[in-house]
NUZA-564403 format. One line per field, with one value per residue (C-alpha): x, y, z; residue number from 1. Coordinates in Angstrom, 3 decimals, m for minus. Layout:
<nodes>
c1 <- [X/...] $
c2 <- [Y/...] $
c3 <- [Z/...] $
pos <- [NUM/...] $
</nodes>
This chain:
<nodes>
c1 <- [m40.813/m38.695/m35.553/m33.165/m34.995/m35.171/m31.394/m30.546/m32.935/m31.062/m27.615/m28.929/m30.390/m27.249/m25.017/m27.040/m28.146/m26.398/m26.192/m27.045/m25.294/m24.004/m21.359/m18.913/m15.987/m13.518/m15.249/m18.606/m20.190/m19.117/m22.132/m22.348/m23.805/m21.818/m18.909/m19.661/m19.467/m17.945/m20.673/m18.750/m17.341/m21.049/m21.685/m19.076/m21.217/m24.630/m25.846/m26.817/m25.988/m29.088/m27.985/m24.687/m26.687/m30.109/m31.525/m29.149/m27.254/m28.524/m26.812/m28.295/m29.422/m26.796/m24.389/m25.832/m25.430/m22.167/m20.645/m23.088/m20.723/m17.604/m19.028/m20.272/m16.910/m14.972/m17.495/m17.536/m13.682/m13.301/m15.714/m14.703/m10.972/m9.467/m8.303/m8.003/m7.099/m4.171/m3.099/m2.775/m1.050/1.838/2.174/1.703/m0.899/m0.280/1.281/m1.742/m4.295/m2.365/m2.340/m6.403/m6.563/m4.762/m6.907/m9.875/m8.747/m8.172/m4.744/m6.382/m9.603/m9.284/m6.759/m8.181/m9.312/m7.161/m4.385/m5.602/m7.461/m11.292/m11.572/m14.089/m15.761/m15.257/m18.715/m17.782/m14.712/m16.379/m18.855/m15.802/m14.271/m17.087/m15.853/m11.969/m12.654/m13.795/m9.631/m7.673/m4.436/m5.607/m7.589/m4.300/m2.333/m4.658/m5.196/m1.308/m0.953/m3.810/m5.472/m1.718/1.072/0.071/m2.560/0.025/0.310/m3.128/m3.621/m0.372/1.370/2.270/0.584/4.069/4.520/0.787/1.441/4.800/3.729/0.117/m0.513/1.725/0.517/m3.058/m2.292/m0.373/2.850/4.198/3.157/3.384/4.286/4.081/7.066/6.431/6.928/10.460/12.029/11.665/8.881/5.342/2.284/4.817/5.112/7.174/10.135/11.223/15.088/15.388/17.074/17.462/20.398/20.400/23.559/25.821/24.625/20.984/19.808/19.105/18.416/20.701/18.207/19.282/17.138/15.157/11.524/9.797/6.400/6.141/3.246/4.438/7.899/9.125/7.124/6.790/8.820/7.425/7.653/6.317/8.923/9.000/12.344/13.643/15.305/16.626/14.292/14.815/12.071/10.567/12.758/15.864/16.572/17.127/15.055/14.263/10.943/9.326/9.407/7.365/9.438/8.387/11.193/11.925/13.423/15.381/17.286/19.739/20.470/16.792/16.741/14.418/14.300/12.790/9.054/7.735/6.197/2.927/m0.050/m2.559/m3.014/m0.160/m0.468/0.781/3.953/5.460/9.359/11.962/12.752/16.221/17.801/21.185/22.691/19.564/19.851/16.274/16.024/14.620/11.237/10.530/9.402/5.907/4.229/6.246/9.630/8.574/5.272/5.584/3.812/0.598/1.018/1.167/m1.804/m3.873/m2.951/m4.072/m7.275/m8.628/m8.335/m9.812/m13.363/m13.088/m12.338/m15.979/m17.411/m14.363/m15.482/m18.801/m18.490/m16.597/m19.022/m21.877/m19.911/m19.103/m23.250/m23.532/m21.009/m21.964/m25.808/m25.146/m23.352/m25.818/m29.016/m27.887/m25.499/m27.922/m27.263/m29.917/m32.116/m32.323/m30.730/m28.398/m30.662/m33.359/m30.953/m31.690/m27.808/m27.075/m29.499/m28.170/m24.824/m26.197/m28.325/m25.089/m23.269/m26.079/m26.512/m22.453/m22.329/m25.487/m23.831/m20.467/m21.819/m24.183/m21.138/m18.965/m21.134/m22.463/m18.933/m18.387/m20.897/m19.684/m16.281/m17.799/m19.197/m17.319/m14.787/m12.688/m14.608/m12.843/m14.224/m11.189/m13.262/m15.733/m13.215/m11.363/m14.736/m15.415/m12.164/m12.612/m16.108/m15.219/m12.251/m13.438/m16.749/m14.777/m12.723/m16.159/m17.971/m15.439/m14.898/m18.492/m19.252/m16.386/m17.814/m20.866/m18.955/m16.680/m13.959/m14.464/m13.829/m10.738/m8.794/m6.184/m7.145/m11.098/m12.319/m13.206/m9.895/m8.362/m10.374/m9.696/m6.305/m6.835/m9.031/m6.663/m4.427/m7.379/m6.969/m3.546/m3.033/m3.846/m3.511/m3.884/m7.332/m6.046/m4.221/m7.601/m9.677/m7.204/m7.500/m11.173/m11.655/m8.944/m9.843/m13.491/m12.631/m10.375/m12.923/m15.430/m12.807/m12.350/m16.011/m16.463/m13.152/m14.710/m17.741/m15.507/m13.233/m16.350/m17.468/m14.088/m13.905/m17.055/m19.282/m22.853/m24.640/m22.652/m22.827/m26.354/m27.068/m25.041/m26.608/m30.277/m29.199/m28.383/m31.274/m33.471/m31.402/m31.419/m35.392/m35.638/m35.948/m37.555/m34.645/m35.746/m32.833/m35.105/m35.340/m38.968/m42.196/m44.071/m40.774/m38.590/m35.607/m36.602/m39.815/m42.285/m41.666/m38.064/m39.263/m38.741/m35.285/m34.361/m35.561/m33.155/m30.482/m31.516/m31.120/m28.022/m26.463/m27.605/m26.334/m22.912/m22.428/m23.366/m20.760/m17.943/m18.245/m17.938/m15.068/m13.479/m14.055/m12.822/m9.487/m8.668/m5.815/m4.632/m7.561/m4.676/m3.428/m6.512/m6.519/m9.604/m11.704/m10.813/m11.528/m14.874/m15.443/m14.591/m16.523/m20.026/m18.881/m18.665/m21.942/m23.605/m22.209/m23.639/m26.774/m26.846/m25.889/m28.510/m31.456/m30.845/m30.244/m33.315/m35.403/m34.585/m35.255/m38.783/m39.592/m38.237/m40.177/m37.048/m37.260/m36.872/m37.103/m38.735/m35.745/m33.770/m36.284/m35.231/m31.626/m32.056/m33.967] $
c2 <- [m48.129/m48.007/m50.415/m47.505/m46.445/m49.681/m50.131/m46.616/m47.134/m50.711/m49.146/m46.603/m48.816/m50.947/m47.795/m46.836/m50.228/m50.687/m53.802/m53.090/m55.157/m55.724/m53.400/m53.102/m51.301/m50.943/m47.747/m49.160/m51.542/m55.192/m57.685/m60.210/m62.870/m66.277/m66.368/m67.161/m70.910/m71.398/m71.508/m72.831/m75.619/m76.908/m76.956/m79.964/m81.879/m81.365/m78.551/m74.852/m72.936/m70.752/m68.300/m67.296/m66.256/m65.739/m62.981/m61.069/m58.569/m55.209/m52.040/m49.485/m46.045/m44.501/m46.483/m45.945/m42.159/m42.346/m44.300/m41.818/m39.134/m41.010/m41.882/m38.247/m37.018/m39.782/m40.307/m36.875/m37.177/m40.101/m38.754/m35.362/m35.281/m38.692/m39.078/m42.596/m42.113/m40.095/m42.560/m45.455/m43.713/m41.970/m44.919/m43.335/m41.946/m38.086/m36.697/m34.194/m37.618/m39.136/m36.098/m35.655/m39.316/m39.181/m36.076/m38.040/m40.577/m43.317/m44.637/m45.227/m46.770/m49.795/m48.445/m48.163/m44.653/m44.366/m44.771/m42.251/m43.892/m43.938/m47.369/m48.763/m52.047/m54.309/m53.631/m50.107/m50.782/m52.851/m49.758/m47.433/m50.017/m49.823/m46.206/m46.991/m49.439/m47.583/m46.910/m49.949/m48.481/m46.370/m49.440/m51.491/m49.127/m48.571/m52.433/m52.890/m50.442/m51.252/m54.635/m56.344/m53.759/m52.842/m55.254/m57.476/m54.897/m54.449/m58.272/m59.678/m56.343/m55.602/m52.512/m50.661/m51.730/m50.228/m47.122/m46.272/m47.330/m47.033/m43.388/m42.207/m45.106/m44.029/m40.365/m41.490/m39.959/m43.260/m45.683/m49.759/m52.775/m56.469/m58.331/m62.092/m62.927/m63.843/m64.991/m68.760/m68.364/m67.621/m69.600/m71.732/m69.075/m71.528/m71.758/m68.381/m67.994/m64.378/m64.872/m63.056/m64.029/m63.081/m60.939/m62.135/m59.216/m60.539/m57.011/m57.585/m59.396/m59.158/m59.343/m60.384/m61.326/m59.662/m59.689/m59.248/m57.786/m55.721/m53.227/m49.954/m51.180/m48.012/m45.443/m47.469/m46.674/m49.376/m53.237/m56.138/m58.864/m62.494/m64.085/m67.651/m67.657/m70.535/m71.630/m74.148/m76.805/m78.352/m81.402/m79.237/m79.616/m76.494/m75.995/m73.176/m71.203/m68.316/m64.993/m61.739/m58.418/m54.828/m53.327/m49.485/m48.018/m45.988/m48.727/m49.082/m51.539/m51.427/m50.226/m50.974/m51.722/m49.513/m49.418/m52.682/m51.827/m53.871/m55.016/m53.482/m51.329/m49.310/m46.580/m48.498/m49.003/m52.398/m53.253/m55.314/m54.838/m55.889/m55.958/m56.041/m56.592/m54.662/m54.633/m54.935/m54.737/m57.764/m56.081/m55.862/m58.922/m59.266/m62.122/m64.838/m65.968/m68.868/m67.991/m65.743/m68.376/m68.020/m64.342/m63.909/m66.353/m64.368/m61.306/m62.274/m64.442/m61.424/m58.791/m61.041/m60.580/m56.762/m57.511/m58.461/m55.049/m53.077/m55.416/m54.708/m51.038/m51.106/m53.415/m50.814/m48.022/m50.558/m51.267/m47.441/m46.775/m49.671/m48.846/m45.596/m46.725/m49.536/m46.966/m44.813/m47.430/m48.342/m51.251/m52.683/m49.821/m51.122/m49.735/m52.519/m52.590/m54.435/m57.366/m60.467/m61.516/m57.927/m58.122/m61.404/m59.837/m56.757/m59.639/m61.466/m58.537/m57.464/m60.770/m61.294/m57.733/m58.428/m62.062/m60.801/m57.941/m60.118/m62.457/m59.786/m58.080/m61.468/m62.171/m58.906/m59.089/m62.414/m60.755/m57.783/m60.410/m60.881/m63.755/m63.465/m65.699/m67.884/m66.699/m67.690/m70.025/m67.465/m64.648/m67.027/m68.094/m64.101/m63.595/m66.204/m65.481/m61.528/m61.886/m64.420/m62.386/m59.227/m60.841/m61.980/m59.156/m56.768/m59.044/m59.276/m55.143/m54.606/m56.880/m54.801/m51.825/m54.120/m52.278/m49.392/m50.988/m52.514/m49.082/m47.755/m45.239/m46.214/m47.423/m50.662/m51.571/m50.188/m52.000/m55.210/m54.863/m53.866/m57.108/m59.494/m59.419/m60.082/m63.731/m63.742/m61.598/m62.151/m65.874/m67.163/m68.954/m72.304/m72.317/m70.629/m73.451/m76.002/m74.151/m73.822/m77.628/m79.131/m76.679/m77.982/m81.880/m81.543/m80.181/m82.838/m85.728/m84.808/m85.425/m88.004/m90.103/m92.510/m93.450/m93.847/m96.261/m98.168/m98.730/m99.802/m102.188/m103.624/m102.770/m103.975/m101.370/m98.577/m100.558/m101.241/m97.276/m96.204/m98.572/m97.568/m93.694/m94.104/m96.149/m93.383/m90.655/m92.583/m92.621/m88.974/m87.958/m84.784/m82.687/m80.185/m77.840/m75.288/m72.676/m73.097/m73.634/m71.423/m71.146/m70.985/m68.846/m67.241/m65.288/m67.938/m65.960/m67.526/m70.871/m72.660/m71.501/m72.463/m76.107/m76.374/m74.772/m77.207/m80.402/m79.279/m78.461/m82.027/m84.177/m82.318/m83.418/m86.850/m86.317/m85.561/m88.210/m90.544/m88.981/m89.355/m92.709/m93.444/m91.276/m90.804/m88.716/m89.387/m86.706/m84.028/m85.192/m85.156/m81.503/m82.044/m83.346/m80.693/m78.222/m79.513/m79.798/m75.929/m74.880/m76.297/m74.702/m71.494/m71.662/m73.049/m69.888/m67.557/m69.199/m68.535/m65.037/m63.880/m66.143/m64.355/m60.806/m61.107/m62.639/m60.075/m57.080/m58.642/m58.614/m54.939/m53.792/m52.265/m50.491/m53.100/m55.911/m57.736/m57.348/m59.196/m61.837/m62.483/m62.943/m65.674/m68.279] $
c3 <- [m52.562/m55.374/m55.708/m55.236/m52.325/m50.604/m50.961/m49.511/m46.558/m45.853/m46.199/m43.571/m41.379/m41.297/m40.606/m37.447/m36.248/m32.868/m30.815/m27.213/m24.895/m21.298/m20.493/m17.323/m16.931/m14.061/m12.738/m12.453/m10.097/m10.478/m10.965/m8.110/m10.144/m10.453/m12.897/m16.344/m17.871/m20.774/m23.319/m26.333/m24.550/m23.517/m27.433/m27.554/m25.167/m26.769/m24.421/m24.513/m21.408/m21.875/m19.004/m20.676/m23.923/m23.650/m23.439/m25.636/m23.235/m22.839/m21.465/m19.219/m20.332/m18.324/m20.059/m23.482/m23.070/m21.804/m24.839/m27.106/m25.335/m27.204/m30.219/m31.701/m31.465/m33.068/m35.630/m36.599/m36.816/m38.910/m41.109/m41.631/m41.041/m41.921/m45.499/m46.023/m49.557/m48.763/m45.692/m48.059/m50.964/m48.875/m46.726/m43.072/m40.882/m40.747/m37.540/m37.142/m37.343/m34.375/m32.116/m32.781/m31.991/m28.920/m27.851/m28.188/m25.940/m28.423/m27.142/m23.731/m24.628/m22.360/m19.894/m16.505/m15.472/m12.505/m14.994/m17.302/m19.675/m20.616/m18.533/m21.255/m20.943/m23.877/m25.307/m25.372/m26.982/m29.436/m30.415/m30.990/m32.931/m35.342/m36.177/m36.119/m38.533/m41.062/m41.594/m41.817/m41.215/m38.115/m36.853/m37.115/m35.499/m32.418/m32.044/m32.263/m29.393/m26.899/m27.939/m27.742/m26.966/m23.781/m22.941/m21.246/m18.615/m17.832/m17.506/m16.013/m14.913/m11.023/m9.640/m9.777/m13.475/m14.285/m12.464/m14.275/m17.800/m18.311/m17.645/m20.764/m22.937/m22.194/m23.522/m26.340/m25.211/m25.512/m28.098/m27.531/m29.882/m29.255/m30.343/m30.724/m34.159/m35.628/m38.862/m38.145/m35.832/m37.211/m35.767/m33.791/m31.143/m28.906/m31.306/m30.781/m30.687/m28.999/m25.439/m22.620/m19.839/m16.259/m15.434/m12.998/m10.440/m11.146/m11.728/m15.616/m18.242/m21.656/m24.316/m27.762/m30.801/m33.870/m34.380/m37.654/m38.817/m35.842/m36.354/m34.693/m34.516/m35.624/m33.832/m30.431/m27.125/m25.068/m26.332/m24.767/m25.757/m25.525/m25.232/m24.256/m20.832/m18.653/m15.702/m13.044/m12.824/m10.112/m10.664/m10.350/m13.976/m16.192/m19.268/m21.779/m21.181/m22.647/m20.748/m21.303/m20.665/m20.961/m22.723/m23.151/m26.394/m24.169/m22.583/m25.270/m27.837/m29.627/m33.302/m36.004/m39.853/m42.390/m42.673/m44.808/m48.187/m47.639/m49.822/m47.604/m44.296/m45.917/m43.312/m40.530/m39.390/m39.803/m39.104/m38.121/m34.435/m32.958/m29.338/m29.144/m25.523/m24.065/m20.505/m18.923/m15.205/m13.703/m12.170/m15.921/m16.154/m17.244/m15.169/m14.015/m15.402/m17.789/m18.028/m21.016/m23.344/m21.271/m21.229/m24.997/m25.198/m23.046/m24.775/m28.230/m27.055/m24.979/m28.000/m30.973/m30.271/m31.260/m34.929/m35.308/m34.521/m36.421/m39.277/m39.046/m39.104/m42.104/m44.004/m43.116/m44.856/m47.920/m47.998/m48.317/m51.096/m52.921/m52.576/m53.949/m56.825/m57.766/m57.341/m60.142/m62.488/m65.239/m67.588/m70.104/m69.107/m65.818/m62.294/m60.880/m57.903/m59.913/m60.841/m58.679/m58.684/m57.454/m54.767/m53.880/m53.154/m50.974/m49.000/m48.339/m47.209/m44.953/m43.606/m43.056/m40.976/m39.007/m38.193/m37.045/m35.018/m33.071/m32.401/m31.592/m29.027/m27.384/m27.009/m25.417/m22.705/m22.051/m21.405/m19.156/m16.799/m13.129/m12.477/m15.663/m18.088/m20.663/m23.749/m26.061/m28.388/m28.594/m29.501/m31.698/m33.686/m33.901/m35.540/m38.115/m39.097/m39.407/m41.334/m43.753/m43.745/m44.758/m47.535/m48.993/m48.780/m50.079/m53.063/m53.780/m53.448/m55.806/m57.983/m58.373/m59.462/m61.662/m63.530/m61.588/m58.280/m59.728/m60.693/m57.817/m55.912/m55.281/m51.779/m52.818/m54.182/m51.040/m48.759/m50.571/m50.006/m46.439/m45.476/m46.606/m43.811/m41.330/m42.010/m41.474/m37.971/m34.294/m35.420/m38.994/m39.596/m40.041/m36.691/m35.178/m36.309/m35.209/m31.458/m31.355/m32.287/m30.137/m27.249/m27.017/m27.752/m24.815/m22.684/m24.024/m23.623/m19.984/m19.287/m21.528/m20.963/m18.469/m20.320/m23.559/m21.711/m20.204/m23.934/m25.193/m22.598/m23.572/m20.319/m21.444/m19.606/m21.412/m24.762/m24.228/m23.483/m26.602/m29.092/m27.662/m28.006/m31.577/m32.368/m31.009/m32.604/m36.033/m35.883/m35.176/m31.676/m30.853/m29.042/m26.499/m24.900/m23.558/m25.967/m26.893/m25.086/m22.366/m20.590/m23.395/m24.063/m27.042/m28.456/m30.496/m33.432/m33.688/m32.589/m35.412/m35.789/m32.238/m32.440/m35.568/m33.503/m30.649/m32.957/m34.363/m30.973/m30.097/m33.014/m32.855/m29.082/m30.486/m33.232/m30.969/m28.561/m31.799/m33.124/m29.519/m29.658/m32.823/m32.981/m29.231/m28.877/m32.573/m33.255/m33.060/m36.205/m38.422/m39.520/m42.026/m39.263/m37.068/m39.980/m39.844/m36.520/m36.017/m39.125/m37.565/m33.960/m35.699/m37.453/m34.436/m32.358/m34.941/m35.086/m31.477/m31.574/m34.418/m32.431/m29.242/m30.526/m33.032/m30.001/m27.757/m30.820/m30.958/m27.232/m27.069/m30.237/m31.865/m35.342/m38.248/m36.140/m38.923/m41.061/m37.854/m37.773/m41.671/m40.817/m38.231/m41.135] $
pos <- [1/2/3/4/5/6/7/8/9/10/11/12/13/14/15/16/17/18/19/20/21/22/23/24/25/26/27/28/29/30/31/32/33/34/35/36/37/38/39/40/41/42/43/44/45/46/47/48/49/50/51/52/53/54/55/56/57/58/59/60/61/62/63/64/65/66/67/68/69/70/71/72/73/74/75/76/77/78/79/80/81/82/83/84/85/86/87/88/89/90/91/92/93/94/95/96/97/98/99/100/101/102/103/104/105/106/107/108/109/110/111/112/113/114/115/116/117/118/119/120/121/122/123/124/125/126/127/128/129/130/131/132/133/134/135/136/137/138/139/140/141/142/143/144/145/146/147/148/149/150/151/152/153/154/155/156/157/158/159/160/161/162/163/164/165/166/167/168/169/170/171/172/173/174/175/176/177/178/179/180/181/182/183/184/185/186/187/188/189/190/191/192/193/194/195/196/197/198/199/200/201/202/203/204/205/206/207/208/209/210/211/212/213/214/215/216/217/218/219/220/221/222/223/224/225/226/227/228/229/230/231/232/233/234/235/236/237/238/239/240/241/242/243/244/245/246/247/248/249/250/251/252/253/254/255/256/257/258/259/260/261/262/263/264/265/266/267/268/269/270/271/272/273/274/275/276/277/278/279/280/281/282/283/284/285/286/287/288/289/290/291/292/293/294/295/296/297/298/299/300/301/302/303/304/305/306/307/308/309/310/311/312/313/314/315/316/317/318/319/320/321/322/323/324/325/326/327/328/329/330/331/332/333/334/335/336/337/338/339/340/341/342/343/344/345/346/347/348/349/350/351/352/353/354/355/356/357/358/359/360/361/362/363/364/365/366/367/368/369/370/371/372/373/374/375/376/377/378/379/380/381/382/383/384/385/386/387/388/389/390/391/392/393/394/395/396/397/398/399/400/401/402/403/404/405/406/407/408/409/410/411/412/413/414/415/416/417/418/419/420/421/422/423/424/425/426/427/428/429/430/431/432/433/434/435/436/437/438/439/440/441/442/443/444/445/446/447/448/449/450/451/452/453/454/455/456/457/458/459/460/461/462/463/464/465/466/467/468/469/470/471/472/473/474/475/476/477/478/479/480/481/482/483/484/485/486/487/488/489/490/491/492/493/494/495/496/497/498/499/500/501/502/503/504/505/506/507/508/509/510/511/512/513/514/515/516/517/518/519/520/521/522/523/524/525/526/527/528/529/530/531/532/533/534/535/536/537/538/539/540/541/542/543/544/545/546/547/548/549/550/551/552/553/554/555/556/557/558/559/560/561/562/563/564/565/566/567/568/569] $
</nodes>
């Protein structure tokens, strides 16, 4: 096969390859299996919770048929009617485009059916995200509306709040926005200054303050707003705590500034939102008074995983466009596709797309399990890996086009600007790395504290056990965490890679114990150490997702499974 044909075949395969993962929606029967355990946290102990990730989750044929009914019309619309260049140049999404998005049901993808939404599972939401991600401005607008804007009502809202607000939000009649960030409060969300004071008749909260960089701020009718309130603590002391509120623009005193002139995602509406003596009924408190910080974190944690599938969808299109150029562009009497350094760039893009897609759908499958599983670490890892992978891949694709890709108005130039924000919003990657590492270390610390204390006190049994284990480790122990062998979780064709994963997980667990022994509680100040811990964990999760997916593909005999085997090496 010619080099050009091979590249086009891979581009087409990348575009059509779809992860088949477990999906459960509000209208579907819930599984009766035990609640999922935290997979990522177990890695800090040197363990692999196999049942949570092996085999790679799959969906039923009925569910596959159902999601395909949504995919066709949405893909057709984005391919034939969405003009991303026009949206970028004019700095807004045309009204007719927004109306079409509403008619397709995309404003209510995860709103339960009983409130007028599509009621999609996390898996189905991720699948549609692959298509929506083809336009950065639209993707951000829809994500700000439902992944964070209205998500708090789904997660923490009362039945009355859901019945009142979700139907119009699902239809797109009302648009939602998430108001947390302030001029002096970015990553440090606990330092917000917006304040809500309970009225004398105790019927309203009087809201005052300003929020910045609010996506949909100029379009939204409903805002999820976070403000400081006075709360009487258990010891009768009065403290400032964050409370979440559902605020309607019609309450009065709600204004917004002009749209920001941004580097990328220029078609999305981003502006300041101001609240001046806005009267918010007490029944519009979201969750508990003083529980707003937890509400905010739950909202953000629940939506991050979808960035993986959205970015993967964008990268597949990027690979296709770049391959078409590389197959026709000739230098030194040879097509660009014939040069090794160009082939390396395509290999990198295909690899990143496959890994982030695998991580995203594996996480979606976990989230679709019963029992409200805590997948906050997994979701954060997907966000970090996907955002950085997108930035790297778009840069490499632009490099293939050379000067052409650098010119204003080309898709690559626009994609480069659009992807830069991914490393910043929904939690900066620096903050998320600290969160990933510290959350896992805290879990390990609770379990290992007794052993560590015994070691520090000089308990001879513990000391000798530790020295003996480290001696065996230094001599090269055989690690078996149950992934390989006759009863192993993976297909024999990927056994070598599975053994490498087992070894890495085991020694990561030993390293975590050493770090806790060395630093104790002061490890929270060791940011360079925490960064390395987070990076190792992200790689371990990526390895796991790829191994699980490739193993499933071999067993199922899926087309091009040999390509997937190469990805896991």
